[in-house]
N, CA, C and O atoms as a GROMACS GRO file, in nm:
protein
  596
    1MET      N    1  -1.001  -1.656   0.379
    1MET     CA    2  -1.044  -1.548   0.455
    1MET      C    3  -1.068  -1.432   0.364
    1MET      O    4  -0.989  -1.409   0.272
    2ALA      N    5  -1.171  -1.360   0.387
    2ALA     CA    6  -1.198  -1.242   0.313
    2ALA      C    7  -1.091  -1.116   0.336
    2ALA      O    8  -1.038  -1.111   0.446
    3ARG      N    9  -1.060  -1.022   0.247
    3ARG     CA   10  -0.973  -0.935   0.244
    3ARG      C   11  -1.030  -0.814   0.342
    3ARG      O   12  -1.147  -0.777   0.331
    4ALA      N   13  -0.950  -0.762   0.427
    4ALA     CA   14  -0.996  -0.655   0.522
    4ALA      C   15  -0.955  -0.522   0.458
    4ALA      O   16  -0.861  -0.514   0.379
    5PRO      N   17  -1.036  -0.406   0.500
    5PRO     CA   18  -0.984  -0.285   0.424
    5PRO      C   19  -0.875  -0.211   0.488
    5PRO      O   20  -0.894  -0.101   0.540
    6PHE      N   21  -0.764  -0.267   0.485
    6PHE     CA   22  -0.631  -0.209   0.531
    6PHE      C   23  -0.523  -0.284   0.481
    6PHE      O   24  -0.534  -0.402   0.447
    7GLN      N   25  -0.405  -0.212   0.474
    7GLN     CA   26  -0.284  -0.255   0.426
    7GLN      C   27  -0.176  -0.256   0.547
    7GLN      O   28  -0.191  -0.193   0.652
    8VAL      N   29  -0.062  -0.339   0.516
    8VAL     CA   30   0.046  -0.337   0.622
    8VAL      C   31   0.164  -0.308   0.556
    8VAL      O   32   0.166  -0.333   0.436
    9LEU      N   33   0.264  -0.259   0.608
    9LEU     CA   34   0.393  -0.225   0.549
    9LEU      C   35   0.492  -0.252   0.668
    9LEU      O   36   0.480  -0.206   0.781
   10ILE      N   37   0.595  -0.336   0.621
   10ILE     CA   38   0.688  -0.390   0.731
   10ILE      C   39   0.828  -0.362   0.672
   10ILE      O   40   0.853  -0.384   0.553
   11PHE      N   41   0.918  -0.314   0.759
   11PHE     CA   42   1.070  -0.308   0.719
   11PHE      C   43   1.136  -0.406   0.810
   11PHE      O   44   1.151  -0.379   0.929
   12PRO      N   45   1.178  -0.524   0.758
   12PRO     CA   46   1.272  -0.609   0.845
   12PRO      C   47   1.419  -0.524   0.857
   12PRO      O   48   1.469  -0.462   0.763
   13TYR      N   49   1.470  -0.534   0.982
   13TYR     CA   50   1.596  -0.475   1.001
   13TYR      C   51   1.695  -0.567   1.082
   13TYR      O   52   1.656  -0.664   1.147
   14ILE      N   53   1.811  -0.533   1.073
   14ILE     CA   54   1.908  -0.612   1.156
   14ILE      C   55   2.013  -0.522   1.212
   14ILE      O   56   2.051  -0.434   1.134
   15LYS      N   57   2.065  -0.525   1.324
   15LYS     CA   58   2.158  -0.465   1.391
   15LYS      C   59   2.304  -0.559   1.424
   15LYS      O   60   2.304  -0.669   1.479
   16ASP      N   61   2.407  -0.497   1.384
   16ASP     CA   62   2.519  -0.568   1.415
   16ASP      C   63   2.583  -0.536   1.546
   16ASP      O   64   2.538  -0.448   1.619
   17LYS      N   65   2.696  -0.612   1.577
   17LYS     CA   66   2.730  -0.594   1.709
   17LYS      C   67   2.798  -0.439   1.746
   17LYS      O   68   2.806  -0.399   1.862
   18GLN      N   69   2.837  -0.371   1.645
   18GLN     CA   70   2.879  -0.219   1.643
   18GLN      C   71   2.746  -0.136   1.657
   18GLN      O   72   2.751  -0.017   1.691
   19GLY      N   73   2.630  -0.198   1.632
   19GLY     CA   74   2.514  -0.098   1.656
   19GLY      C   75   2.461  -0.048   1.511
   19GLY      O   76   2.356   0.015   1.498
   20LEU      N   77   2.549  -0.086   1.400
   20LEU     CA   78   2.515  -0.051   1.262
   20LEU      C   79   2.376  -0.120   1.219
   20LEU      O   80   2.357  -0.240   1.241
   21ILE      N   81   2.284  -0.045   1.161
   21ILE     CA   82   2.156  -0.087   1.124
   21ILE      C   83   2.133  -0.103   0.978
   21ILE      O   84   2.153  -0.004   0.907
   22GLU      N   85   2.089  -0.224   0.918
   22GLU     CA   86   2.063  -0.236   0.767
   22GLU      C   87   1.917  -0.286   0.778
   22GLU      O   88   1.865  -0.353   0.868
   23TYR      N   89   1.862  -0.232   0.654
   23TYR     CA   90   1.721  -0.273   0.621
   23TYR      C   91   1.703  -0.351   0.514
   23TYR      O   92   1.777  -0.334   0.417
   24ALA      N   93   1.612  -0.441   0.511
   24ALA     CA   94   1.587  -0.530   0.403
   24ALA      C   95   1.476  -0.456   0.308
   24ALA      O   96   1.368  -0.419   0.353
   25ILE      N   97   1.509  -0.440   0.188
   25ILE     CA   98   1.415  -0.393   0.096
   25ILE      C   99   1.382  -0.496  -0.015
   25ILE      O  100   1.458  -0.592  -0.024
   26PHE      N  101   1.289  -0.486  -0.090
   26PHE     CA  102   1.240  -0.600  -0.167
   26PHE      C  103   1.199  -0.540  -0.315
   26PHE      O  104   1.133  -0.436  -0.327
   27ARG      N  105   1.240  -0.608  -0.411
   27ARG     CA  106   1.206  -0.583  -0.541
   27ARG      C  107   1.081  -0.660  -0.601
   27ARG      O  108   1.085  -0.783  -0.608
   28ARG      N  109   0.985  -0.600  -0.639
   28ARG     CA  110   0.847  -0.658  -0.672
   28ARG      C  111   0.860  -0.743  -0.799
   28ARG      O  112   0.925  -0.699  -0.894
   29SER      N  113   0.808  -0.846  -0.805
   29SER     CA  114   0.796  -0.939  -0.921
   29SER      C  115   0.720  -0.879  -1.020
   29SER      O  116   0.765  -0.895  -1.133
   30ASP      N  117   0.611  -0.810  -1.009
   30ASP     CA  118   0.529  -0.750  -1.086
   30ASP      C  119   0.548  -0.601  -1.126
   30ASP      O  120   0.465  -0.541  -1.195
   31GLY      N  121   0.663  -0.547  -1.078
   31GLY     CA  122   0.704  -0.411  -1.106
   31GLY      C  123   0.846  -0.388  -1.085
   31GLY      O  124   0.909  -0.467  -1.015
   32ASN      N  125   0.900  -0.290  -1.138
   32ASN     CA  126   1.039  -0.260  -1.127
   32ASN      C  127   1.062  -0.151  -1.028
   32ASN      O  128   1.099  -0.038  -1.057
   33TYR      N  129   1.039  -0.190  -0.923
   33TYR     CA  130   1.054  -0.082  -0.800
   33TYR      C  131   1.099  -0.170  -0.662
   33TYR      O  132   1.084  -0.291  -0.648
   34TRP      N  133   1.151  -0.087  -0.578
   34TRP     CA  134   1.179  -0.145  -0.436
   34TRP      C  135   1.074  -0.089  -0.346
   34TRP      O  136   1.019   0.019  -0.363
   35GLN      N  137   1.050  -0.180  -0.240
   35GLN     CA  138   0.965  -0.138  -0.126
   35GLN      C  139   0.987  -0.225  -0.002
   35GLN      O  140   1.071  -0.315  -0.005
   36ALA      N  141   0.914  -0.201   0.105
   36ALA     CA  142   0.915  -0.290   0.199
   36ALA      C  143   0.812  -0.399   0.187
   36ALA      O  144   0.735  -0.395   0.091
   37ILE      N  145   0.804  -0.500   0.277
   37ILE     CA  146   0.704  -0.592   0.263
   37ILE      C  147   0.577  -0.524   0.275
   37ILE      O  148   0.561  -0.441   0.364
   38ALA      N  149   0.485  -0.552   0.189
   38ALA     CA  150   0.348  -0.485   0.189
   38ALA      C  151   0.238  -0.601   0.176
   38ALA      O  152   0.268  -0.703   0.114
   39GLY      N  153   0.130  -0.590   0.226
   39GLY     CA  154   0.019  -0.677   0.206
   39GLY      C  155  -0.107  -0.632   0.277
   39GLY      O  156  -0.107  -0.533   0.351
   40GLY      N  157  -0.221  -0.709   0.251
   40GLY     CA  158  -0.342  -0.674   0.298
   40GLY      C  159  -0.385  -0.759   0.401
   40GLY      O  160  -0.364  -0.880   0.404
   41GLY      N  161  -0.459  -0.681   0.505
   41GLY     CA  162  -0.511  -0.764   0.624
   41GLY      C  163  -0.607  -0.855   0.576
   41GLY      O  164  -0.656  -0.844   0.463
   42GLU      N  165  -0.640  -0.951   0.660
   42GLU     CA  166  -0.753  -1.042   0.654
   42GLU      C  167  -0.864  -1.028   0.741
   42GLU      O  168  -0.841  -0.977   0.850
   43GLU      N  169  -0.989  -1.064   0.713
   43GLU     CA  170  -1.100  -1.041   0.797
   43GLU      C  171  -1.072  -1.088   0.942
   43GLU      O  172  -1.028  -1.203   0.952
   44GLY      N  173  -1.088  -1.021   1.050
   44GLY     CA  174  -1.067  -1.052   1.184
   44GLY      C  175  -0.920  -1.051   1.225
   44GLY      O  176  -0.890  -1.099   1.334
   45GLU      N  177  -0.824  -0.997   1.143
   45GLU     CA  178  -0.695  -0.969   1.186
   45GLU      C  179  -0.678  -0.816   1.242
   45GLU      O  180  -0.744  -0.719   1.204
   46THR      N  181  -0.578  -0.817   1.336
   46THR     CA  182  -0.542  -0.671   1.368
   46THR      C  183  -0.434  -0.638   1.271
   46THR      O  184  -0.379  -0.729   1.208
   47PRO      N  185  -0.402  -0.516   1.257
   47PRO     CA  186  -0.289  -0.484   1.165
   47PRO      C  187  -0.165  -0.551   1.214
   47PRO      O  188  -0.090  -0.596   1.128
   48GLU      N  189  -0.132  -0.564   1.346
   48GLU     CA  190  -0.002  -0.627   1.389
   48GLU      C  191  -0.011  -0.786   1.353
   48GLU      O  192   0.089  -0.849   1.320
   49GLU      N  193  -0.120  -0.836   1.361
   49GLU     CA  194  -0.138  -0.971   1.324
   49GLU      C  195  -0.116  -1.011   1.173
   49GLU      O  196  -0.068  -1.116   1.131
   50ALA      N  197  -0.160  -0.905   1.102
   50ALA     CA  198  -0.138  -0.908   0.951
   50ALA      C  199   0.003  -0.887   0.923
   50ALA      O  200   0.055  -0.956   0.836
   51ALA      N  201   0.072  -0.801   0.985
   51ALA     CA  202   0.218  -0.768   0.975
   51ALA      C  203   0.299  -0.894   0.995
   51ALA      O  204   0.385  -0.932   0.915
   52LYS      N  205   0.270  -0.952   1.098
   52LYS     CA  206   0.350  -1.088   1.132
   52LYS      C  207   0.314  -1.195   1.029
   52LYS      O  208   0.404  -1.273   0.995
   53ARG      N  209   0.195  -1.206   0.977
   53ARG     CA  210   0.164  -1.300   0.888
   53ARG      C  211   0.242  -1.277   0.758
   53ARG      O  212   0.309  -1.360   0.696
   54GLU      N  213   0.217  -1.140   0.728
   54GLU     CA  214   0.300  -1.111   0.604
   54GLU      C  215   0.449  -1.125   0.599
   54GLU      O  216   0.501  -1.168   0.496
   55ILE      N  217   0.515  -1.096   0.692
   55ILE     CA  218   0.660  -1.107   0.704
   55ILE      C  219   0.687  -1.265   0.692
   55ILE      O  220   0.784  -1.302   0.625
   56GLN      N  221   0.612  -1.349   0.747
   56GLN     CA  222   0.640  -1.491   0.743
   56GLN      C  223   0.611  -1.548   0.603
   56GLN      O  224   0.686  -1.634   0.556
   57GLU      N  225   0.501  -1.503   0.533
   57GLU     CA  226   0.461  -1.530   0.392
   57GLU      C  227   0.562  -1.479   0.296
   57GLU      O  228   0.608  -1.553   0.210
   58GLU      N  229   0.595  -1.366   0.307
   58GLU     CA  230   0.678  -1.298   0.205
   58GLU      C  231   0.831  -1.318   0.213
   58GLU      O  232   0.904  -1.318   0.114
   59ALA      N  233   0.873  -1.336   0.336
   59ALA     CA  234   1.013  -1.328   0.364
   59ALA      C  235   1.059  -1.458   0.448
   59ALA      O  236   1.180  -1.480   0.462
   60GLY      N  237   0.975  -1.531   0.495
   60GLY     CA  238   1.018  -1.651   0.585
   60GLY      C  239   1.057  -1.600   0.726
   60GLY      O  240   1.120  -1.676   0.799
   61ILE      N  241   1.028  -1.489   0.766
   61ILE     CA  242   1.064  -1.438   0.904
   61ILE      C  243   0.969  -1.490   1.001
   61ILE      O  244   0.849  -1.473   0.982
   62PRO      N  245   1.014  -1.555   1.107
   62PRO     CA  246   0.933  -1.607   1.209
   62PRO      C  247   0.832  -1.505   1.272
   62PRO      O  248   0.871  -1.392   1.302
   63LYS      N  249   0.706  -1.543   1.292
   63LYS     CA  250   0.600  -1.463   1.358
   63LYS      C  251   0.647  -1.404   1.485
   63LYS      O  252   0.605  -1.294   1.520
   64ASP      N  253   0.731  -1.470   1.555
   64ASP     CA  254   0.758  -1.432   1.701
   64ASP      C  255   0.876  -1.329   1.703
   64ASP      O  256   0.926  -1.294   1.810
   65CYS      N  257   0.917  -1.282   1.588
   65CYS     CA  258   1.028  -1.172   1.582
   65CYS      C  259   0.976  -1.064   1.657
   65CYS      O  260   0.856  -1.058   1.683
   66ASP      N  261   1.064  -0.972   1.697
   66ASP     CA  262   1.040  -0.848   1.766
   66ASP      C  263   0.986  -0.752   1.668
   66ASP      O  264   1.059  -0.711   1.577
   67ILE      N  265   0.852  -0.709   1.680
   67ILE     CA  266   0.784  -0.620   1.592
   67ILE      C  267   0.757  -0.485   1.653
   67ILE      O  268   0.716  -0.480   1.768
   68THR      N  269   0.777  -0.374   1.583
   68THR     CA  270   0.750  -0.246   1.646
   68THR      C  271   0.636  -0.171   1.562
   68THR      O  272   0.651  -0.144   1.443
   69ALA      N  273   0.527  -0.140   1.631
   69ALA     CA  274   0.433  -0.057   1.555
   69ALA      C  275   0.485   0.083   1.539
   69ALA      O  276   0.528   0.135   1.642
   70LEU      N  277   0.487   0.150   1.434
   70LEU     CA  278   0.526   0.287   1.393
   70LEU      C  279   0.399   0.374   1.396
   70LEU      O  280   0.286   0.327   1.378
   71ASP      N  281   0.425   0.504   1.420
   71ASP     CA  282   0.306   0.601   1.415
   71ASP      C  283   0.266   0.644   1.268
   71ASP      O  284   0.156   0.693   1.240
   72SER      N  285   0.361   0.621   1.182
   72SER     CA  286   0.337   0.661   1.042
   72SER      C  287   0.230   0.582   0.990
   72SER      O  288   0.220   0.462   1.015
   73LYS      N  289   0.146   0.648   0.916
   73LYS     CA  290   0.027   0.584   0.863
   73LYS      C  291   0.000   0.661   0.723
   73LYS      O  292   0.012   0.783   0.720
   74ALA      N  293  -0.036   0.589   0.610
   74ALA     CA  294  -0.078   0.657   0.494
   74ALA      C  295  -0.232   0.608   0.453
   74ALA      O  296  -0.287   0.516   0.513
   75TYR      N  297  -0.282   0.666   0.364
   75TYR     CA  298  -0.403   0.625   0.308
   75TYR      C  299  -0.375   0.616   0.160
   75TYR      O  300  -0.320   0.707   0.098
   76ILE      N  301  -0.420   0.492   0.101
   76ILE     CA  302  -0.381   0.445  -0.034
   76ILE      C  303  -0.509   0.416  -0.107
   76ILE      O  304  -0.603   0.358  -0.052
   77PRO      N  305  -0.514   0.459  -0.240
   77PRO     CA  306  -0.633   0.420  -0.318
   77PRO      C  307  -0.665   0.272  -0.328
   77PRO      O  308  -0.580   0.189  -0.360
   78VAL      N  309  -0.780   0.245  -0.302
   78VAL     CA  310  -0.828   0.116  -0.305
   78VAL      C  311  -0.810   0.042  -0.442
   78VAL      O  312  -0.780  -0.077  -0.452
   79ILE      N  313  -0.830   0.120  -0.538
   79ILE     CA  314  -0.815   0.065  -0.676
   79ILE      C  315  -0.670   0.028  -0.695
   79ILE      O  316  -0.647  -0.072  -0.763
   80GLY      N  317  -0.574   0.091  -0.647
   80GLY     CA  318  -0.428   0.063  -0.672
   80GLY      C  319  -0.400  -0.059  -0.580
   80GLY      O  320  -0.299  -0.125  -0.603
   81VAL      N  321  -0.477  -0.092  -0.486
   81VAL     CA  322  -0.444  -0.216  -0.406
   81VAL      C  323  -0.516  -0.357  -0.463
   81VAL      O  324  -0.456  -0.461  -0.489
   82THR      N  325  -0.648  -0.335  -0.475
   82THR     CA  326  -0.724  -0.454  -0.532
   82THR      C  327  -0.764  -0.442  -0.667
   82THR      O  328  -0.803  -0.543  -0.725
   83GLY      N  329  -0.759  -0.329  -0.727
   83GLY     CA  330  -0.816  -0.307  -0.865
   83GLY      C  331  -0.962  -0.288  -0.889
   83GLY      O  332  -1.016  -0.283  -1.000
   84GLU      N  333  -1.020  -0.277  -0.772
   84GLU     CA  334  -1.168  -0.256  -0.779
   84GLU      C  335  -1.216  -0.183  -0.642
   84GLU      O  336  -1.138  -0.157  -0.551
   85TYR      N  337  -1.338  -0.156  -0.641
   85TYR     CA  338  -1.390  -0.088  -0.532
   85TYR      C  339  -1.453  -0.209  -0.439
   85TYR      O  340  -1.574  -0.230  -0.432
   86THR      N  341  -1.349  -0.287  -0.368
   86THR     CA  342  -1.376  -0.411  -0.298
   86THR      C  343  -1.468  -0.390  -0.197
   86THR      O  344  -1.550  -0.480  -0.178
   87TRP      N  345  -1.473  -0.282  -0.122
   87TRP     CA  346  -1.560  -0.257   0.004
   87TRP      C  347  -1.674  -0.170  -0.021
   87TRP      O  348  -1.732  -0.116   0.074
   88GLY      N  349  -1.714  -0.150  -0.156
   88GLY     CA  350  -1.827  -0.066  -0.188
   88GLY      C  351  -1.786   0.062  -0.262
   88GLY      O  352  -1.671   0.103  -0.252
   89ASP      N  353  -1.880   0.127  -0.337
   89ASP     CA  354  -1.846   0.238  -0.417
   89ASP      C  355  -1.806   0.365  -0.327
   89ASP      O  356  -1.747   0.458  -0.383
   90ASP      N  357  -1.833   0.371  -0.199
   90ASP     CA  358  -1.785   0.484  -0.108
   90ASP      C  359  -1.642   0.465  -0.051
   90ASP      O  360  -1.586   0.562  -0.001
   91VAL      N  361  -1.582   0.346  -0.055
   91VAL     CA  362  -1.456   0.326  -0.007
   91VAL      C  363  -1.358   0.359  -0.121
   91VAL      O  364  -1.353   0.291  -0.223
   92PHE      N  365  -1.278   0.466  -0.098
   92PHE     CA  366  -1.191   0.535  -0.195
   92PHE      C  367  -1.052   0.498  -0.159
   92PHE      O  368  -0.973   0.468  -0.249
   93VAL      N  369  -1.014   0.498  -0.031
   93VAL     CA  370  -0.885   0.473   0.018
   93VAL      C  371  -0.895   0.390   0.137
   93VAL      O  372  -0.999   0.383   0.202
   94ILE      N  373  -0.781   0.322   0.167
   94ILE     CA  374  -0.764   0.239   0.294
   94ILE      C  375  -0.638   0.260   0.364
   94ILE      O  376  -0.535   0.290   0.304
   95PRO      N  377  -0.645   0.244   0.493
   95PRO     CA  378  -0.507   0.282   0.565
   95PRO      C  379  -0.413   0.179   0.548
   95PRO      O  380  -0.441   0.061   0.530
   96GLU      N  381  -0.281   0.235   0.556
   96GLU     CA  382  -0.150   0.149   0.564
   96GLU      C  383  -0.087   0.170   0.683
   96GLU      O  384  -0.039   0.279   0.713
   97TYR      N  385  -0.084   0.059   0.763
   97TYR     CA  386  -0.024   0.068   0.896
   97TYR      C  387   0.128   0.020   0.876
   97TYR      O  388   0.162  -0.065   0.794
   98THR      N  389   0.205   0.081   0.956
   98THR     CA  390   0.348   0.056   0.927
   98THR      C  391   0.423  -0.004   1.056
   98THR      O  392   0.385   0.022   1.170
   99PHE      N  393   0.537  -0.090   1.027
   99PHE     CA  394   0.603  -0.160   1.136
   99PHE      C  395   0.740  -0.197   1.098
   99PHE      O  396   0.780  -0.221   0.984
  100GLY      N  397   0.810  -0.197   1.212
  100GLY     CA  398   0.947  -0.259   1.187
  100GLY      C  399   0.966  -0.398   1.251
  100GLY      O  400   0.908  -0.432   1.354
  101ALA      N  401   1.047  -0.472   1.187
  101ALA     CA  402   1.060  -0.626   1.251
  101ALA      C  403   1.216  -0.652   1.251
  101ALA      O  404   1.282  -0.669   1.149
  102GLU      N  405   1.264  -0.651   1.373
  102GLU     CA  406   1.404  -0.698   1.411
  102GLU      C  407   1.421  -0.846   1.366
  102GLU      O  408   1.334  -0.928   1.396
  103VAL      N  409   1.519  -0.879   1.303
  103VAL     CA  410   1.548  -1.008   1.265
  103VAL      C  411   1.689  -1.039   1.302
  103VAL      O  412   1.770  -0.948   1.321
  104GLU      N  413   1.725  -1.182   1.314
  104GLU     CA  414   1.862  -1.212   1.360
  104GLU      C  415   1.935  -1.280   1.254
  104GLU      O  416   2.053  -1.311   1.274
  105ASN      N  417   1.868  -1.312   1.128
  105ASN     CA  418   1.935  -1.383   1.013
  105ASN      C  419   1.906  -1.294   0.898
  105ASN      O  420   1.794  -1.250   0.874
  106ARG      N  421   2.013  -1.270   0.825
  106ARG     CA  422   2.007  -1.194   0.694
  106ARG      C  423   1.949  -1.282   0.572
  106ARG      O  424   1.915  -1.233   0.464
  107GLN      N  425   1.944  -1.408   0.600
  107GLN     CA  426   1.886  -1.495   0.503
  107GLN      C  427   1.741  -1.510   0.511
  107GLN      O  428   1.685  -1.562   0.608
  108LEU      N  429   1.675  -1.461   0.398
  108LEU     CA  430   1.524  -1.459   0.398
  108LEU      C  431   1.471  -1.549   0.282
  108LEU      O  432   1.538  -1.570   0.181
  109LYS      N  433   1.362  -1.593   0.302
  109LYS     CA  434   1.301  -1.686   0.201
  109LYS      C  435   1.202  -1.616   0.131
  109LYS      O  436   1.096  -1.592   0.187
  110LEU      N  437   1.225  -1.579   0.008
  110LEU     CA  438   1.126  -1.500  -0.058
  110LEU      C  439   1.001  -1.567  -0.124
  110LEU      O  440   1.011  -1.677  -0.178
  111SER      N  441   0.885  -1.500  -0.117
  111SER     CA  442   0.764  -1.554  -0.188
  111SER      C  443   0.771  -1.517  -0.336
  111SER      O  444   0.866  -1.450  -0.375
  112LYS      N  445   0.685  -1.553  -0.414
  112LYS     CA  446   0.677  -1.512  -0.556
  112LYS      C  447   0.648  -1.376  -0.584
  112LYS      O  448   0.663  -1.330  -0.697
  113GLU      N  449   0.601  -1.301  -0.475
  113GLU     CA  450   0.567  -1.162  -0.493
  113GLU      C  451   0.707  -1.073  -0.508
  113GLU      O  452   0.705  -0.955  -0.545
  114HIS      N  453   0.805  -1.132  -0.480
  114HIS     CA  454   0.943  -1.042  -0.491
  114HIS      C  455   1.039  -1.123  -0.568
  114HIS      O  456   1.043  -1.245  -0.553
  115ARG      N  457   1.117  -1.058  -0.650
  115ARG     CA  458   1.236  -1.099  -0.734
  115ARG      C  459   1.344  -1.128  -0.648
  115ARG      O  460   1.397  -1.239  -0.653
  116LYS      N  461   1.388  -1.027  -0.557
  116LYS     CA  462   1.503  -1.016  -0.487
  116LYS      C  463   1.489  -0.929  -0.372
  116LYS      O  464   1.388  -0.860  -0.361
  117TYR      N  465   1.594  -0.925  -0.275
  117TYR     CA  466   1.592  -0.843  -0.174
  117TYR      C  467   1.741  -0.794  -0.149
  117TYR      O  468   1.834  -0.860  -0.195
  118GLN      N  469   1.759  -0.697  -0.088
  118GLN     CA  470   1.883  -0.642  -0.046
  118GLN      C  471   1.888  -0.578   0.095
  118GLN      O  472   1.798  -0.506   0.136
  119TRP      N  473   2.008  -0.612   0.172
  119TRP     CA  474   2.016  -0.546   0.296
  119TRP      C  475   2.097  -0.409   0.271
  119TRP      O  476   2.209  -0.419   0.221
  120VAL      N  477   2.051  -0.291   0.301
  120VAL     CA  478   2.109  -0.185   0.276
  120VAL      C  479   2.096  -0.081   0.400
  120VAL      O  480   2.002  -0.089   0.479
  121ASN      N  481   2.199   0.020   0.411
  121ASN     CA  482   2.189   0.119   0.517
  121ASN      C  483   2.061   0.216   0.496
  121ASN      O  484   1.994   0.207   0.393
  122TYR      N  485   2.033   0.302   0.591
  122TYR     CA  486   1.936   0.389   0.573
  122TYR      C  487   1.932   0.473   0.443
  122TYR      O  488   1.834   0.483   0.369
  123GLU      N  489   2.063   0.538   0.425
  123GLU     CA  490   2.061   0.627   0.315
  123GLU      C  491   2.046   0.560   0.180
  123GLU      O  492   1.982   0.614   0.089
  124GLU      N  493   2.100   0.451   0.169
  124GLU     CA  494   2.078   0.366   0.031
  124GLU      C  495   1.932   0.335   0.032
  124GLU      O  496   1.867   0.365  -0.069
  125ALA      N  497   1.872   0.279   0.132
  125ALA     CA  498   1.730   0.251   0.110
  125ALA      C  499   1.638   0.369   0.075
  125ALA      O  500   1.535   0.360   0.008
  126MET      N  501   1.685   0.474   0.126
  126MET     CA  502   1.591   0.598   0.098
  126MET      C  503   1.612   0.641  -0.052
  126MET      O  504   1.522   0.695  -0.117
  127LYS      N  505   1.728   0.615  -0.100
  127LYS     CA  506   1.743   0.638  -0.258
  127LYS      C  507   1.668   0.530  -0.339
  127LYS      O  508   1.622   0.557  -0.449
  128MET      N  509   1.657   0.422  -0.292
  128MET     CA  510   1.611   0.305  -0.378
  128MET      C  511   1.456   0.292  -0.372
  128MET      O  512   1.394   0.246  -0.468
  129LEU      N  513   1.393   0.335  -0.257
  129LEU     CA  514   1.252   0.310  -0.241
  129LEU      C  515   1.171   0.402  -0.329
  129LEU      O  516   1.202   0.519  -0.350
  130LYS      N  517   1.064   0.339  -0.379
  130LYS     CA  518   0.973   0.420  -0.474
  130LYS      C  519   0.875   0.504  -0.402
  130LYS      O  520   0.862   0.621  -0.436
  131TRP      N  521   0.803   0.454  -0.304
  131TRP     CA  522   0.684   0.524  -0.246
  131TRP      C  523   0.703   0.609  -0.134
  131TRP      O  524   0.773   0.568  -0.042
  132ASP      N  525   0.650   0.722  -0.127
  132ASP     CA  526   0.667   0.817  -0.020
  132ASP      C  527   0.640   0.746   0.119
  132ASP      O  528   0.718   0.756   0.214
  133SER      N  529   0.520   0.671   0.124
  133SER     CA  530   0.468   0.618   0.233
  133SER      C  531   0.598   0.527   0.298
  133SER      O  532   0.625   0.531   0.418
  134ASN      N  533   0.664   0.454   0.213
  134ASN     CA  534   0.774   0.369   0.250
  134ASN      C  535   0.882   0.449   0.308
  134ASN      O  536   0.938   0.411   0.411
  135LYS      N  537   0.916   0.562   0.244
  135LYS     CA  538   1.014   0.660   0.294
  135LYS      C  539   1.005   0.717   0.432
  135LYS      O  540   1.097   0.732   0.513
  136ASN      N  541   0.871   0.749   0.443
  136ASN     CA  542   0.832   0.817   0.576
  136ASN      C  543   0.843   0.716   0.680
  136ASN      O  544   0.902   0.742   0.784
  137ALA      N  545   0.784   0.592   0.657
  137ALA     CA  546   0.794   0.487   0.768
  137ALA      C  547   0.934   0.452   0.797
  137ALA      O  548   0.967   0.435   0.915
  138LEU      N  549   1.026   0.440   0.697
  138LEU     CA  550   1.175   0.417   0.708
  138LEU      C  551   1.231   0.524   0.799
  138LEU      O  552   1.297   0.496   0.899
  139TRP      N  553   1.202   0.648   0.761
  139TRP     CA  554   1.258   0.754   0.851
  139TRP      C  555   1.220   0.745   0.993
  139TRP      O  556   1.305   0.762   1.080
  140GLU      N  557   1.091   0.719   1.021
  140GLU     CA  558   1.032   0.709   1.171
  140GLU      C  559   1.118   0.588   1.221
  140GLU      O  560   1.188   0.606   1.320
  141LEU      N  561   1.118   0.470   1.163
  141LEU     CA  562   1.184   0.351   1.224
  141LEU      C  563   1.338   0.394   1.256
  141LEU      O  564   1.384   0.385   1.369
  142ASN      N  565   1.412   0.443   1.143
  142ASN     CA  566   1.533   0.470   1.166
  142ASN      C  567   1.558   0.573   1.291
  142ASN      O  568   1.652   0.554   1.369
  143GLU      N  569   1.482   0.668   1.303
  143GLU     CA  570   1.489   0.765   1.411
  143GLU      C  571   1.480   0.699   1.546
  143GLU      O  572   1.558   0.720   1.639
  144ARG      N  573   1.374   0.614   1.549
  144ARG     CA  574   1.340   0.538   1.675
  144ARG      C  575   1.477   0.452   1.722
  144ARG      O  576   1.534   0.456   1.831
  145LEU      N  577   1.508   0.378   1.607
  145LEU     CA  578   1.612   0.287   1.635
  145LEU      C  579   1.762   0.364   1.679
  145LEU      O  580   1.842   0.318   1.760
  146ILE      N  581   1.774   0.486   1.608
  146ILE     CA  582   1.907   0.553   1.648
  146ILE      C  583   1.892   0.617   1.791
  146ILE      O  584   1.988   0.624   1.867
  147ARG      N  585   1.766   0.664   1.824
  147ARG     CA  586   1.748   0.734   1.968
  147ARG      C  587   1.757   0.613   2.085
  147ARG      O  588   1.790   0.629   2.202
  148LYS      N  589   1.722   0.501   2.026
  148LYS     CA  590   1.732   0.386   2.130
  148LYS      C  591   1.859   0.352   2.175
  148LYS      O  592   1.877   0.314   2.291
  149ASN      N  593   1.954   0.364   2.089
  149ASN     CA  594   2.104   0.316   2.108
  149ASN      C  595   2.178   0.413   2.203
  149ASN      O  596   2.296   0.393   2.231
   0.00000   0.00000   0.00000
């Protein structure tokens, strides 16, 4: 399938019986930084479909897990994503849609895109994440989850 002009960003999370929440963050194989699961949409996919595919491909999370679309959205340089003007000389940035994915199992199966992952609380994740768009999405997800309890 051809690459669609959008990105998705997904934070897997788990809640224990006491209501404590931990988030999975991932160390990139091609960089020395931590981030959420991130990937590109494919032609014909909605952002939610792309998010479900990416969590399965990058972490082995079943596509039928509970996924929450967030309001947070960033625009990122197309050159930083694909290395070229993939969708023409006039497409400079593409949207990055964000999601949370509730999982039941801490054991994830990493793809080659990531060296390792860690389950951490909100405060630790905020210290470790590199990108502001990741921090903003995590803040929103955390607030939604806290207010839900």
